[in-house]
C-alpha positions in Angstrom: 0.0 0.0 0.0 1.1 3.5 -0.7 -0.5 6.8 0.2 -2.1 8.5 -2.8 -2.3 11.9 -1.3 -5.6 12.6 -3.1 -7.8 15.4 -1.8 -11.1 13.5 -2.4 -12.2 10.0 -2.2 -15.2 7.7 -2.2 -18.2 8.2 -0.1 -18.5 5.7 2.8 -21.7 3.9 3.8 -22.5 6.7 6.3 -22.3 9.3 3.5 -19.0 10.8 4.7 -16.4 12.0 2.2 -12.8 10.9 2.1 -10.7 7.7 2.0 -9.7 5.2 4.6 -6.1 5.2 5.8 -4.1 2.9 8.1 -1.8 4.7 10.4 1.0 3.0 12.3 1.5 4.7 15.8 4.6 3.9 17.8 4.6 3.8 21.6 7.5 3.2 24.0 7.3 1.7 27.5 9.2 3.7 30.0 9.8 1.6 33.2 10.6 2.7 36.7 12.9 1.3 37.8 14.5 1.3 34.3 14.9 -1.9 32.4 17.7 -3.0 30.1 15.5 -4.2 27.3 13.2 -1.8 25.5 9.6 -2.5 24.9 7.7 -0.9 22.0 4.1 -1.2 20.7 3.1 -0.6 17.1 -0.6 0.2 16.9 -2.4 0.3 13.6 -5.5 2.5 13.6 -8.0 3.3 10.9 -8.5 6.9 9.9 -11.1 8.5 7.6 -9.7 11.6 5.9 -9.8 13.7 2.7 -6.0 13.3 2.1 -2.9 11.6 3.4 -1.8 14.9 5.0 -5.1 15.1 6.9 -4.8 11.5 7.9 -1.3 12.1 9.3 -2.6 15.1 11.3 -5.4 13.0 12.8 -2.9 10.2 13.7 -0.6 12.7 15.4 -3.6 14.0 17.5 -4.7 10.4 18.3 -1.3 9.2 19.5 -1.0 11.0 22.8 -4.6 10.3 23.7 -3.7 6.6 24.3 -0.7 7.2 26.6 -1.3 5.3 29.8 0.6 4.5 33.0 0.1 1.7 35.5 1.8 -0.2 38.3 3.2 -3.7 37.8 4.8 -6.2 40.2 8.2 -4.9 39.0 7.5 -1.1 39.3 5.7 1.4 37.1 5.2 1.6 33.3 4.4 4.7 31.3 3.5 4.2 27.7 4.5 7.2 25.7 3.5 8.1 22.2 6.7 8.6 20.1 5.7 9.1 16.5 3.5 8.2 13.6 5.6 5.7 11.7 3.6 5.8 8.4 0.2 6.4 6.9 -1.0 4.2 4.1 -4.1 4.6 2.0 -6.5 1.7 2.0 -7.3 0.9 -1.6 -10.7 -0.8 -0.9 -13.9 1.1 -1.5 -15.7 -0.8 1.3 -14.1 -2.3 4.5 -15.1 -5.8 5.3 -13.9 -9.2 6.3 -10.5 -9.9 4.6 -9.8 -6.3 3.5 -6.1 -5.5 3.6 -5.6 -2.5 5.9 -1.8 -2.6 6.3 1.2 -4.2 4.8 4.9 -3.7 4.7 8.0 -5.3 3.3 10.5 -6.8 5.7 14.0 -8.1 5.3 14.9 -11.4 6.9 16.3 -10.0 10.1 13.1 -7.9 10.7 10.8 -10.9 9.9 12.8 -13.2 12.3 12.6 -10.5 15.0 8.8 -10.3 14.7 8.7 -14.1 15.1 10.7 -14.1 18.4 8.5 -14.0 21.5 8.8 -11.1 24.0 10.8 -11.9 27.1 
């Protein structure tokens, strides 16, 4: 998928204008006491917008909303929004079961890293 940057798109089932986009939001866990290993979360969210630029702006506003902190048995964790990694247009006219909402190419090292369980 690639963003098309178009200013207009199809009408959705609710009558809204724009296109669907998938935005990849990156969060980092900050631990107290600090831990050696870093923990990140990649969150993919759907955004309805008139352009890729508008989708990026919406994603940047959404990211900080989901920052959260909590206590664990090992201390405290604060999830902090770091960045919008990418915004990709969803090419489908209608979202439904089996619709591709996000894809990316990985090299072997990245793919193997995704297959390793978290410790």
